[in-house]
py3Dmol code that shows the C-alpha trace and the ligand (Angstrom):
import py3Dmol

protein = """\
ATOM      1  CA  MET A   1      95.796 124.592  64.903  1.00  0.00           C
ATOM      2  CA  ILE A   2      97.180 122.252  62.563  1.00  0.00           C
ATOM      3  CA  LYS A   3      94.963 119.663  60.424  1.00  0.00           C
ATOM      4  CA  PRO A   4      94.707 116.355  62.457  1.00  0.00           C
ATOM      5  CA  ASP A   5      96.018 114.258  59.631  1.00  0.00           C
ATOM      6  CA  LEU A   6      99.184 116.227  60.106  1.00  0.00           C
ATOM      7  CA  LEU A   7      99.469 115.087  63.417  1.00  0.00           C
ATOM      8  CA  LEU A   8      98.612 111.464  63.210  1.00  0.00           C
ATOM      9  CA  HIS A   9      97.521 109.336  60.171  1.00  0.00           C
ATOM     10  CA  PRO A  10      97.273 105.544  59.427  1.00  0.00           C
ATOM     11  CA  THR A  11     100.126 103.743  57.828  1.00  0.00           C
ATOM     12  CA  PRO A  12     100.691  99.977  57.268  1.00  0.00           C
ATOM     13  CA  SER A  13     102.819 100.007  60.410  1.00  0.00           C
ATOM     14  CA  GLY A  14     100.199 101.608  62.443  1.00  0.00           C
ATOM     15  CA  LEU A  15      99.162 105.151  63.501  1.00  0.00           C
ATOM     16  CA  TYR A  16     102.114 107.438  62.688  1.00  0.00           C
ATOM     17  CA  CYS A  17     103.086 110.958  64.058  1.00  0.00           C
ATOM     18  CA  PRO A  18     105.240 112.605  61.440  1.00  0.00           C
ATOM     19  CA  LEU A  19     106.041 115.649  63.815  1.00  0.00           C
ATOM     20  CA  GLY A  20     107.229 113.470  66.698  1.00  0.00           C
ATOM     21  CA  ASP A  21     108.415 110.423  64.547  1.00  0.00           C
ATOM     22  CA  PHE A  22     106.650 107.793  66.509  1.00  0.00           C
ATOM     23  CA  PHE A  23     103.895 105.318  65.973  1.00  0.00           C
ATOM     24  CA  VAL A  24     101.150 104.141  68.343  1.00  0.00           C
ATOM     25  CA  ASP A  25     100.999 100.405  68.864  1.00  0.00           C
ATOM     26  CA  PRO A  26     102.603  99.506  65.576  1.00  0.00           C
ATOM     27  CA  VAL A  27     101.960  96.262  64.076  1.00  0.00           C
ATOM     28  CA  ARG A  28     105.554  96.078  62.653  1.00  0.00           C
ATOM     29  CA  SER A  29     108.894  96.910  64.498  1.00  0.00           C
ATOM     30  CA  VAL A  30     109.690 100.519  64.275  1.00  0.00           C
ATOM     31  CA  GLY A  31     112.317 103.017  65.751  1.00  0.00           C
ATOM     32  CA  ARG A  32     109.874 104.706  68.335  1.00  0.00           C
ATOM     33  CA  ALA A  33     106.811 103.073  69.590  1.00  0.00           C
ATOM     34  CA  LEU A  34     104.057 104.386  72.223  1.00  0.00           C
ATOM     35  CA  VAL A  35     102.314 101.383  73.508  1.00  0.00           C
ATOM     36  CA  THR A  36      98.755 101.595  75.033  1.00  0.00           C
ATOM     37  CA  HIS A  37      98.449  98.031  76.629  1.00  0.00           C
ATOM     38  CA  GLY A  38     100.094  94.707  76.641  1.00  0.00           C
ATOM     39  CA  HIS A  39      97.742  92.686  74.565  1.00  0.00           C
ATOM     40  CA  SER A  40      99.737  91.106  71.842  1.00  0.00           C
ATOM     41  CA  ASP A  41      98.091  92.668  68.976  1.00  0.00           C
ATOM     42  CA  HIS A  42      98.963  96.013  70.504  1.00  0.00           C
ATOM     43  CA  ALA A  43     102.345  95.417  72.191  1.00  0.00           C
ATOM     44  CA  ARG A  44     104.738  93.553  69.777  1.00  0.00           C
ATOM     45  CA  ALA A  45     108.449  92.864  70.435  1.00  0.00           C
ATOM     46  CA  GLY A  46     111.140  94.264  68.487  1.00  0.00           C
ATOM     47  CA  HIS A  47     110.826  98.221  68.587  1.00  0.00           C
ATOM     48  CA  GLY A  48     113.812 100.358  69.063  1.00  0.00           C
ATOM     49  CA  HIS A  49     112.422 102.503  71.747  1.00  0.00           C
ATOM     50  CA  VAL A  50     109.129 101.895  73.696  1.00  0.00           C
ATOM     51  CA  LEU A  51     107.180 104.312  75.916  1.00  0.00           C
ATOM     52  CA  ALA A  52     104.502 102.828  77.920  1.00  0.00           C
ATOM     53  CA  THR A  53     103.223 102.742  81.510  1.00  0.00           C
ATOM     54  CA  ARG A  54     105.353 100.722  84.076  1.00  0.00           C
ATOM     55  CA  GLU A  55     102.711  97.704  84.151  1.00  0.00           C
ATOM     56  CA  THR A  56     102.679  97.526  80.310  1.00  0.00           C
ATOM     57  CA  LEU A  57     106.462  97.439  80.148  1.00  0.00           C
ATOM     58  CA  ASP A  58     106.489  94.792  83.032  1.00  0.00           C
ATOM     59  CA  ILE A  59     103.770  92.612  81.031  1.00  0.00           C
ATOM     60  CA  MET A  60     105.859  93.089  77.608  1.00  0.00           C
ATOM     61  CA  ALA A  61     108.938  91.823  79.672  1.00  0.00           C
ATOM     62  CA  ILE A  62     107.076  88.760  81.147  1.00  0.00           C
ATOM     63  CA  ARG A  63     105.602  87.603  77.568  1.00  0.00           C
ATOM     64  CA  TYR A  64     108.782  88.467  75.525  1.00  0.00           C
ATOM     65  CA  GLY A  65     111.604  88.596  77.685  1.00  0.00           C
ATOM     66  CA  GLU A  66     113.512  91.428  79.283  1.00  0.00           C
ATOM     67  CA  ASP A  67     115.167  92.349  75.751  1.00  0.00           C
ATOM     68  CA  PHE A  68     111.761  92.742  74.047  1.00  0.00           C
ATOM     69  CA  CYS A  69     112.943  96.255  72.844  1.00  0.00           C
ATOM     70  CA  GLY A  70     116.080  98.398  72.550  1.00  0.00           C
ATOM     71  CA  THR A  71     115.277 100.846  75.288  1.00  0.00           C
ATOM     72  CA  SER A  72     112.273 101.837  77.099  1.00  0.00           C
ATOM     73  CA  GLN A  73     110.682 104.666  79.333  1.00  0.00           C
ATOM     74  CA  ARG A  74     107.983 104.614  81.716  1.00  0.00           C
ATOM     75  CA  ALA A  75     104.885 106.929  81.215  1.00  0.00           C
ATOM     76  CA  VAL A  76     103.178 108.007  84.302  1.00  0.00           C
ATOM     77  CA  PHE A  77      99.494 108.993  84.015  1.00  0.00           C
ATOM     78  CA  GLY A  78      98.771 112.705  83.364  1.00  0.00           C
ATOM     79  CA  GLU A  79     102.437 113.461  83.175  1.00  0.00           C
ATOM     80  CA  THR A  80     103.636 115.302  79.858  1.00  0.00           C
ATOM     81  CA  VAL A  81     106.554 113.612  77.969  1.00  0.00           C
ATOM     82  CA  TRP A  82     107.913 115.918  75.057  1.00  0.00           C
ATOM     83  CA  ILE A  83     108.972 114.045  71.755  1.00  0.00           C
ATOM     84  CA  ASN A  84     110.299 116.221  69.136  1.00  0.00           C
ATOM     85  CA  GLY A  85     108.083 119.164  70.114  1.00  0.00           C
ATOM     86  CA  VAL A  86     104.949 116.923  70.320  1.00  0.00           C
ATOM     87  CA  ALA A  87     103.260 116.578  74.102  1.00  0.00           C
ATOM     88  CA  VAL A  88     102.498 113.220  74.839  1.00  0.00           C
ATOM     89  CA  ARG A  89     100.245 112.169  77.922  1.00  0.00           C
ATOM     90  CA  PHE A  90      98.956 108.574  78.950  1.00  0.00           C
ATOM     91  CA  HIS A  91      95.656 108.324  81.029  1.00  0.00           C
ATOM     92  CA  PRO A  92      93.788 105.305  82.211  1.00  0.00           C
ATOM     93  CA  ALA A  93      91.844 103.297  79.666  1.00  0.00           C
ATOM     94  CA  GLY A  94      90.076 100.919  82.002  1.00  0.00           C
ATOM     95  CA  HIS A  95      90.790  97.817  79.887  1.00  0.00           C
ATOM     96  CA  VAL A  96      93.545  95.643  81.546  1.00  0.00           C
ATOM     97  CA  LEU A  97      96.235  96.509  84.169  1.00  0.00           C
ATOM     98  CA  GLY A  98      98.517  99.425  82.963  1.00  0.00           C
ATOM     99  CA  SER A  99      96.327 100.074  79.921  1.00  0.00           C
ATOM    100  CA  ALA A 100      96.198 103.549  78.729  1.00  0.00           C
ATOM    101  CA  GLN A 101      94.780 106.271  76.348  1.00  0.00           C
ATOM    102  CA  ILE A 102      97.394 108.258  74.734  1.00  0.00           C
ATOM    103  CA  GLU A 103      96.990 112.016  74.259  1.00  0.00           C
ATOM    104  CA  ILE A 104      98.998 113.697  71.733  1.00  0.00           C
ATOM    105  CA  GLU A 105      99.011 117.564  71.220  1.00  0.00           C
ATOM    106  CA  ALA A 106     101.003 119.895  69.158  1.00  0.00           C
ATOM    107  CA  GLN A 107     100.522 123.345  67.659  1.00  0.00           C
ATOM    108  CA  GLY A 108      96.909 123.687  69.059  1.00  0.00           C
ATOM    109  CA  THR A 109      95.510 120.326  67.908  1.00  0.00           C
ATOM    110  CA  ARG A 110      94.900 117.593  70.327  1.00  0.00           C
ATOM    111  CA  ILE A 111      94.212 113.805  69.636  1.00  0.00           C
ATOM    112  CA  VAL A 112      93.472 110.986  71.941  1.00  0.00           C
ATOM    113  CA  VAL A 113      94.114 107.448  71.144  1.00  0.00           C
ATOM    114  CA  SER A 114      91.959 105.372  73.536  1.00  0.00           C
ATOM    115  CA  GLY A 115      93.532 101.910  72.414  1.00  0.00           C
ATOM    116  CA  ASP A 116      91.239  99.530  73.847  1.00  0.00           C
ATOM    117  CA  TYR A 117      88.975 100.601  76.675  1.00  0.00           C
ATOM    118  CA  LYS A 118      85.918  99.880  78.653  1.00  0.00           C
ATOM    119  CA  ARG A 119      83.764 102.089  81.267  1.00  0.00           C
ATOM    120  CA  GLY A 120      82.378  99.275  83.551  1.00  0.00           C
ATOM    121  CA  ALA A 121      83.931  98.862  86.862  1.00  0.00           C
ATOM    122  CA  ASP A 122      86.966  96.595  87.051  1.00  0.00           C
ATOM    123  CA  PRO A 123      88.856  96.130  90.277  1.00  0.00           C
ATOM    124  CA  THR A 124      91.886  94.654  88.506  1.00  0.00           C
ATOM    125  CA  CYS A 125      92.772  98.158  86.805  1.00  0.00           C
ATOM    126  CA  ALA A 126      92.473 101.953  86.926  1.00  0.00           C
ATOM    127  CA  SER A 127      89.229 103.245  85.310  1.00  0.00           C
ATOM    128  CA  PHE A 128      88.643 105.041  82.030  1.00  0.00           C
ATOM    129  CA  GLU A 129      89.188 108.773  82.287  1.00  0.00           C
ATOM    130  CA  PRO A 130      87.482 110.947  79.576  1.00  0.00           C
ATOM    131  CA  VAL A 131      89.906 113.226  78.094  1.00  0.00           C
ATOM    132  CA  PRO A 132      88.613 116.229  75.994  1.00  0.00           C
ATOM    133  CA  CYS A 133      90.042 116.330  72.530  1.00  0.00           C
ATOM    134  CA  ASP A 134      89.615 117.449  69.011  1.00  0.00           C
ATOM    135  CA  VAL A 135      89.826 114.002  67.352  1.00  0.00           C
ATOM    136  CA  PHE A 136      88.956 110.870  69.655  1.00  0.00           C
ATOM    137  CA  ILE A 137      90.302 107.618  68.284  1.00  0.00           C
ATOM    138  CA  THR A 138      88.127 104.585  69.135  1.00  0.00           C
ATOM    139  CA  GLU A 139      87.982 101.000  68.497  1.00  0.00           C
ATOM    140  CA  ALA A 140      84.521  99.492  67.754  1.00  0.00           C
ATOM    141  CA  THR A 141      84.792  95.804  68.641  1.00  0.00           C
ATOM    142  CA  PHE A 142      81.290  95.854  69.816  1.00  0.00           C
ATOM    143  CA  GLY A 143      80.055  98.610  67.583  1.00  0.00           C
ATOM    144  CA  LEU A 144      76.599  97.465  66.867  1.00  0.00           C
ATOM    145  CA  PRO A 145      73.474  98.167  68.484  1.00  0.00           C
ATOM    146  CA  VAL A 146      72.769  94.640  69.157  1.00  0.00           C
ATOM    147  CA  PHE A 147      75.666  94.611  71.612  1.00  0.00           C
ATOM    148  CA  HIS A 148      74.629  95.298  75.324  1.00  0.00           C
ATOM    149  CA  HIS A 149      76.934  93.599  77.930  1.00  0.00           C
ATOM    150  CA  PRO A 150      75.028  92.468  81.227  1.00  0.00           C
ATOM    151  CA  GLU A 151      76.316  93.226  84.648  1.00  0.00           C
ATOM    152  CA  PRO A 152      79.422  90.928  85.252  1.00  0.00           C
ATOM    153  CA  ARG A 153      78.254  90.345  88.860  1.00  0.00           C
ATOM    154  CA  LEU A 154      75.290  88.509  87.352  1.00  0.00           C
ATOM    155  CA  GLU A 155      77.084  86.607  85.010  1.00  0.00           C
ATOM    156  CA  ILE A 156      79.483  85.366  87.938  1.00  0.00           C
ATOM    157  CA  GLN A 157      76.360  84.317  89.524  1.00  0.00           C
ATOM    158  CA  LYS A 158      75.456  81.896  86.884  1.00  0.00           C
ATOM    159  CA  LEU A 159      78.716  80.225  87.509  1.00  0.00           C
ATOM    160  CA  LEU A 160      78.503  80.081  91.159  1.00  0.00           C
ATOM    161  CA  THR A 161      74.743  78.558  90.761  1.00  0.00           C
ATOM    162  CA  SER A 162      76.237  75.709  88.481  1.00  0.00           C
ATOM    163  CA  LEU A 163      78.962  75.105  90.946  1.00  0.00           C
ATOM    164  CA  GLN A 164      76.174  74.248  93.465  1.00  0.00           C
ATOM    165  CA  GLN A 165      74.071  72.301  90.802  1.00  0.00           C
ATOM    166  CA  PHE A 166      76.936  70.070  89.589  1.00  0.00           C
ATOM    167  CA  PRO A 167      79.321  69.809  92.384  1.00  0.00           C
ATOM    168  CA  GLU A 168      80.925  66.744  90.712  1.00  0.00           C
ATOM    169  CA  ARG A 169      82.104  68.508  87.682  1.00  0.00           C
ATOM    170  CA  SER A 170      85.004  70.581  86.904  1.00  0.00           C
ATOM    171  CA  HIS A 171      83.986  73.928  85.886  1.00  0.00           C
ATOM    172  CA  LEU A 172      86.571  74.814  83.188  1.00  0.00           C
ATOM    173  CA  ILE A 173      86.359  78.390  82.283  1.00  0.00           C
ATOM    174  CA  GLY A 174      88.257  79.832  79.029  1.00  0.00           C
ATOM    175  CA  ALA A 175      89.596  83.190  79.500  1.00  0.00           C
ATOM    176  CA  TYR A 176      92.161  85.198  77.929  1.00  0.00           C
ATOM    177  CA  ALA A 177      95.601  84.969  79.716  1.00  0.00           C
ATOM    178  CA  LEU A 178      96.152  88.769  80.247  1.00  0.00           C
ATOM    179  CA  GLY A 179      93.371  90.630  81.992  1.00  0.00           C
ATOM    180  CA  LYS A 180      90.175  88.700  81.354  1.00  0.00           C
ATOM    181  CA  ALA A 181      91.598  85.704  83.526  1.00  0.00           C
ATOM    182  CA  GLN A 182      92.405  88.024  86.543  1.00  0.00           C
ATOM    183  CA  ARG A 183      89.205  89.931  86.014  1.00  0.00           C
ATOM    184  CA  VAL A 184      87.155  86.695  86.097  1.00  0.00           C
ATOM    185  CA  ILE A 185      88.974  85.406  89.327  1.00  0.00           C
ATOM    186  CA  SER A 186      88.547  88.679  90.815  1.00  0.00           C
ATOM    187  CA  LEU A 187      84.799  88.703  90.120  1.00  0.00           C
ATOM    188  CA  ILE A 188      84.408  85.149  91.449  1.00  0.00           C
ATOM    189  CA  ARG A 189      86.083  86.113  94.784  1.00  0.00           C
ATOM    190  CA  ARG A 190      83.889  89.208  95.055  1.00  0.00           C
ATOM    191  CA  GLY A 191      80.867  86.820  94.561  1.00  0.00           C
ATOM    192  CA  GLY A 192      81.945  85.279  97.701  1.00  0.00           C
ATOM    193  CA  TYR A 193      83.884  81.965  96.453  1.00  0.00           C
ATOM    194  CA  ASP A 194      86.931  81.315  98.775  1.00  0.00           C
ATOM    195  CA  LYS A 195      88.125  77.894  97.540  1.00  0.00           C
ATOM    196  CA  PRO A 196      91.579  77.373  95.766  1.00  0.00           C
ATOM    197  CA  ILE A 197      91.152  78.263  92.090  1.00  0.00           C
ATOM    198  CA  TYR A 198      93.093  76.155  89.593  1.00  0.00           C
ATOM    199  CA  ILE A 199      94.991  77.775  86.697  1.00  0.00           C
ATOM    200  CA  HIS A 200      96.626  76.833  83.495  1.00  0.00           C
ATOM    201  CA  GLY A 201     100.546  76.895  83.703  1.00  0.00           C
ATOM    202  CA  SER A 202     100.736  79.565  81.111  1.00  0.00           C
ATOM    203  CA  MET A 203      98.783  82.128  83.140  1.00  0.00           C
ATOM    204  CA  ALA A 204     100.935  81.536  86.262  1.00  0.00           C
ATOM    205  CA  ARG A 205     103.105  84.578  85.724  1.00  0.00           C
ATOM    206  CA  LEU A 206     100.796  87.113  84.768  1.00  0.00           C
ATOM    207  CA  CYS A 207      98.523  86.227  87.762  1.00  0.00           C
ATOM    208  CA  ASP A 208     101.609  86.538  90.034  1.00  0.00           C
ATOM    209  CA  TYR A 209     102.194  89.841  88.462  1.00  0.00           C
ATOM    210  CA  TYR A 210      98.704  91.030  89.164  1.00  0.00           C
ATOM    211  CA  CYS A 211      99.074  89.738  92.969  1.00  0.00           C
ATOM    212  CA  GLU A 212     102.296  91.749  93.283  1.00  0.00           C
ATOM    213  CA  GLN A 213     100.444  94.715  92.085  1.00  0.00           C
ATOM    214  CA  GLY A 214      97.964  94.356  94.895  1.00  0.00           C
ATOM    215  CA  VAL A 215      95.049  92.813  93.114  1.00  0.00           C
ATOM    216  CA  ASP A 216      93.724  90.258  95.493  1.00  0.00           C
ATOM    217  CA  LEU A 217      93.200  86.808  93.694  1.00  0.00           C
ATOM    218  CA  GLY A 218      92.788  84.588  96.522  1.00  0.00           C
ATOM    219  CA  GLU A 219      94.587  81.055  96.601  1.00  0.00           C
ATOM    220  CA  LEU A 220      95.672  79.882  93.107  1.00  0.00           C
ATOM    221  CA  ARG A 221      97.075  76.477  92.296  1.00  0.00           C
ATOM    222  CA  PRO A 222      98.275  74.915  89.193  1.00  0.00           C
ATOM    223  CA  ALA A 223      95.851  72.611  87.363  1.00  0.00           C
ATOM    224  CA  THR A 224      98.061  69.729  87.050  1.00  0.00           C
ATOM    225  CA  ALA A 225      97.854  66.013  86.312  1.00  0.00           C
ATOM    226  CA  GLU A 226      98.562  65.184  89.939  1.00  0.00           C
ATOM    227  CA  ASN A 227      95.539  67.039  90.878  1.00  0.00           C
ATOM    228  CA  LYS A 228      93.513  65.163  88.752  1.00  0.00           C
ATOM    229  CA  LYS A 229      94.543  61.906  90.532  1.00  0.00           C
ATOM    230  CA  SER A 230      93.898  63.237  93.563  1.00  0.00           C
ATOM    231  CA  GLY A 231      90.347  64.160  92.857  1.00  0.00           C
ATOM    232  CA  SER A 232      90.920  67.675  93.797  1.00  0.00           C
ATOM    233  CA  LEU A 233      89.654  69.152  90.471  1.00  0.00           C
ATOM    234  CA  ARG A 234      86.130  67.426  91.173  1.00  0.00           C
ATOM    235  CA  GLY A 235      83.862  70.368  91.363  1.00  0.00           C
ATOM    236  CA  ALA A 236      86.659  72.674  91.292  1.00  0.00           C
ATOM    237  CA  VAL A 237      87.010  76.272  89.200  1.00  0.00           C
ATOM    238  CA  VAL A 238      89.690  75.736  86.510  1.00  0.00           C
ATOM    239  CA  ILE A 239      90.856  78.650  84.279  1.00  0.00           C
ATOM    240  CA  GLY A 240      92.838  78.325  81.108  1.00  0.00           C
ATOM    241  CA  PRO A 241      93.528  80.266  77.861  1.00  0.00           C
ATOM    242  CA  PRO A 242      90.855  79.433  75.212  1.00  0.00           C
ATOM    243  CA  SER A 243      93.564  77.744  73.114  1.00  0.00           C
ATOM    244  CA  ALA A 244      94.182  75.015  75.804  1.00  0.00           C
ATOM    245  CA  PHE A 245      90.686  73.823  75.460  1.00  0.00           C
ATOM    246  CA  ASN A 246      91.372  71.937  72.239  1.00  0.00           C
ATOM    247  CA  ASP A 247      94.766  70.447  73.409  1.00  0.00           C
ATOM    248  CA  ARG A 248      95.569  67.594  75.748  1.00  0.00           C
ATOM    249  CA  TRP A 249      95.379  69.808  78.587  1.00  0.00           C
ATOM    250  CA  ALA A 250      91.746  69.883  78.756  1.00  0.00           C
ATOM    251  CA  ARG A 251      91.328  65.923  78.465  1.00  0.00           C
ATOM    252  CA  ARG A 252      92.607  65.504  82.034  1.00  0.00           C
ATOM    253  CA  PHE A 253      89.338  66.675  83.513  1.00  0.00           C
ATOM    254  CA  GLU A 254      86.481  64.301  83.689  1.00  0.00           C
ATOM    255  CA  ASP A 255      83.185  65.458  82.859  1.00  0.00           C
ATOM    256  CA  PRO A 256      84.154  68.953  82.394  1.00  0.00           C
ATOM    257  CA  LEU A 257      81.650  71.751  82.047  1.00  0.00           C
ATOM    258  CA  ALA A 258      82.812  74.043  79.419  1.00  0.00           C
ATOM    259  CA  ILE A 259      82.466  77.838  80.133  1.00  0.00           C
ATOM    260  CA  PHE A 260      83.818  80.885  78.184  1.00  0.00           C
ATOM    261  CA  ALA A 261      84.124  84.209  79.715  1.00  0.00           C
ATOM    262  CA  SER A 262      83.835  86.620  76.593  1.00  0.00           C
ATOM    263  CA  GLY A 263      81.926  89.742  75.373  1.00  0.00           C
ATOM    264  CA  TRP A 264      81.343  87.399  72.076  1.00  0.00           C
ATOM    265  CA  MET A 265      79.246  85.264  74.164  1.00  0.00           C
ATOM    266  CA  MET A 266      76.386  87.468  73.545  1.00  0.00           C
ATOM    267  CA  VAL A 267      76.381  85.772  70.103  1.00  0.00           C
ATOM    268  CA  ARG A 268      74.639  82.450  70.636  1.00  0.00           C
ATOM    269  CA  GLN A 269      76.054  81.035  67.493  1.00  0.00           C
ATOM    270  CA  ARG A 270      79.711  81.471  68.810  1.00  0.00           C
ATOM    271  CA  ALA A 271      78.929  79.765  71.940  1.00  0.00           C
ATOM    272  CA  LYS A 272      77.537  76.843  70.199  1.00  0.00           C
ATOM    273  CA  GLN A 273      80.248  76.596  67.498  1.00  0.00           C
ATOM    274  CA  ARG A 274      82.893  76.195  70.488  1.00  0.00           C
ATOM    275  CA  GLY A 275      80.873  73.984  72.465  1.00  0.00           C
ATOM    276  CA  VAL A 276      80.239  76.063  75.361  1.00  0.00           C
ATOM    277  CA  GLU A 277      77.705  74.913  77.957  1.00  0.00           C
ATOM    278  CA  LEU A 278      77.640  78.098  80.040  1.00  0.00           C
ATOM    279  CA  PRO A 279      78.670  81.180  78.188  1.00  0.00           C
ATOM    280  CA  LEU A 280      79.586  84.131  80.527  1.00  0.00           C
ATOM    281  CA  VAL A 281      79.049  87.603  78.644  1.00  0.00           C
ATOM    282  CA  ILE A 282      82.177  89.434  80.498  1.00  0.00           C
ATOM    283  CA  SER A 283      83.891  91.936  78.070  1.00  0.00           C
ATOM    284  CA  ASP A 284      86.820  94.148  78.391  1.00  0.00           C
ATOM    285  CA  HIS A 285      85.626  96.378  75.761  1.00  0.00           C
ATOM    286  CA  CYS A 286      82.589  99.046  75.505  1.00  0.00           C
ATOM    287  CA  ASP A 287      79.324  97.715  74.448  1.00  0.00           C
ATOM    288  CA  TRP A 288      77.263  99.897  72.026  1.00  0.00           C
ATOM    289  CA  PRO A 289      75.742 102.348  74.716  1.00  0.00           C
ATOM    290  CA  GLU A 290      79.012 102.704  76.338  1.00  0.00           C
ATOM    291  CA  LEU A 291      80.765 103.786  73.019  1.00  0.00           C
ATOM    292  CA  LEU A 292      78.123 106.620  72.367  1.00  0.00           C
ATOM    293  CA  ASP A 293      78.206 107.760  76.021  1.00  0.00           C
ATOM    294  CA  THR A 294      81.910 107.940  75.671  1.00  0.00           C
ATOM    295  CA  ILE A 295      81.825 109.936  72.588  1.00  0.00           C
ATOM    296  CA  ARG A 296      79.176 112.253  74.072  1.00  0.00           C
ATOM    297  CA  GLU A 297      81.292 112.743  77.165  1.00  0.00           C
ATOM    298  CA  VAL A 298      84.664 113.439  75.566  1.00  0.00           C
ATOM    299  CA  GLY A 299      83.070 115.829  73.156  1.00  0.00           C
ATOM    300  CA  PRO A 300      85.269 115.633  70.174  1.00  0.00           C
ATOM    301  CA  GLN A 301      84.939 117.581  66.814  1.00  0.00           C
ATOM    302  CA  GLU A 302      85.871 114.288  65.129  1.00  0.00           C
ATOM    303  CA  VAL A 303      85.660 110.621  65.692  1.00  0.00           C
ATOM    304  CA  TRP A 304      88.104 108.153  63.878  1.00  0.00           C
ATOM    305  CA  VAL A 305      87.260 104.454  64.233  1.00  0.00           C
ATOM    306  CA  THR A 306      90.359 102.044  64.344  1.00  0.00           C
ATOM    307  CA  HIS A 307      88.939  98.462  63.843  1.00  0.00           C
ATOM    308  CA  GLY A 308      85.977  96.546  64.751  1.00  0.00           C
ATOM    309  CA  ARG A 309      82.346  97.190  63.325  1.00  0.00           C
ATOM    310  CA  GLU A 310      83.462 100.495  62.204  1.00  0.00           C
ATOM    311  CA  GLU A 311      80.516 101.586  59.685  1.00  0.00           C
ATOM    312  CA  ALA A 312      77.502 101.605  62.338  1.00  0.00           C
ATOM    313  CA  LEU A 313      79.629 103.970  64.760  1.00  0.00           C
ATOM    314  CA  VAL A 314      80.667 106.272  62.065  1.00  0.00           C
ATOM    315  CA  ARG A 315      77.221 106.462  60.909  1.00  0.00           C
ATOM    316  CA  TRP A 316      75.780 107.163  64.328  1.00  0.00           C
ATOM    317  CA  CYS A 317      78.381 110.038  64.613  1.00  0.00           C
ATOM    318  CA  GLU A 318      77.436 111.343  61.490  1.00  0.00           C
ATOM    319  CA  LEU A 319      73.824 111.384  62.477  1.00  0.00           C
ATOM    320  CA  SER A 320      74.798 113.064  65.679  1.00  0.00           C
ATOM    321  CA  GLY A 321      76.524 115.974  63.851  1.00  0.00           C
ATOM    322  CA  ILE A 322      80.003 114.701  64.732  1.00  0.00           C
ATOM    323  CA  LYS A 323      82.536 114.310  61.595  1.00  0.00           C
ATOM    324  CA  ALA A 324      83.860 110.498  61.560  1.00  0.00           C
ATOM    325  CA  ARG A 325      85.857 108.148  59.542  1.00  0.00           C
ATOM    326  CA  PRO A 326      86.860 104.588  59.466  1.00  0.00           C
ATOM    327  CA  LEU A 327      90.473 103.864  59.690  1.00  0.00           C
ATOM    328  CA  HIS A 328      90.436 100.181  58.506  1.00  0.00           C
ATOM    329  CA  LEU A 329      93.730  99.461  60.563  1.00  0.00           C
ATOM    330  CA  VAL A 330      94.697  96.112  60.300  1.00  0.00           C
ATOM    331  CA  GLY A 331      96.503  93.747  62.713  1.00  0.00           C
ATOM    332  CA  TYR A 332      94.415  94.154  65.663  1.00  0.00           C
ATOM    333  CA  GLU A 333      92.468  91.002  66.625  1.00  0.00           C
ATOM    334  CA  ASP A 334      90.544  91.755  69.846  1.00  0.00           C
ATOM    335  CA  GLU A 335      92.620  89.207  71.893  1.00  0.00           C
ATOM    336  CA  GLY A 336      91.479  90.747  75.202  1.00  0.00           C
ATOM    337  CA  ASP A 337      88.010  89.588  74.633  1.00  0.00           C
TER     338      ASP A 337
END
"""
ligand_1 = """\
1
ZN
Zn 93.343 94.702 74.271
"""
view = py3Dmol.view(width=600, height=400)
view.addModel(protein, "pdb")
view.setStyle({"model": 0}, {"cartoon": {"style": "trace"}})
view.addModel(ligand_1, "xyz")
view.setStyle({"model": 1}, {"stick": {}})
view.zoomTo()
view.show()
């Protein structure tokens, strides 16, 4: 068994495996990158070679163009890929479509990089699978005991109730373009809402891609100025990226009801700052109890925390008799939430 540090360690470009000569989710362009999922802080353009799931490669091509890297290779869940004598396997992470944890093994030492992940059910992607390992590398976006995410179904019920109470107002939902938007649409459909849902133009290709991959989003229409003139946006559900809410696009709606779907909506101050009338606490990351349950389930000897609120989780591990350290990785911005 080799020391975990020799198998993987943090560098300014990201986590690096010297034996295999590859990086995981590098934040700068590198020769060989393994990418956990398509969020822009993890999946960047310009690498020489990228190994990722088919869905992540497709999503990168949609976002950056077909020439987003030199060459690429598809990783299939559970199958071993050998890189310079290092065994690499991808496993589902339950975060967004195509998201993966990456298991790295050499000379008897096994490390799992979980990327971003969540444990709650999500009809738009494969569920997280716990993988036994020596070192479990986790994020800690919501790594404080105050974070408990409610049932997403109950959050969506608040939206459906509001639509009945305010039938004249456009219900404008801010949701990140990859993953969150499609999950929210899917949850709305499961809540029994079958009218057309209007989407911001920047989301069309990713929503189309989810549909092609068999995720049922119902009827989607572009939220255009013509729709406004015809009055069809009155009382409608409209979804756009949070950034669109500050620009001209948002001004086309009359008397809009501002909604934001994010794990951060747990924090009342954040909702208030953004002028959100109806905060929906829907997260694609683990809350505090899920982080702890996952560490117990995976049963590692050591936990490394990449980013987020690292200190509380490191402290909890130590109190539970698990060696732990913060990695203080920079460049990851919780885009998916
Ligand atoms: Zn993410």
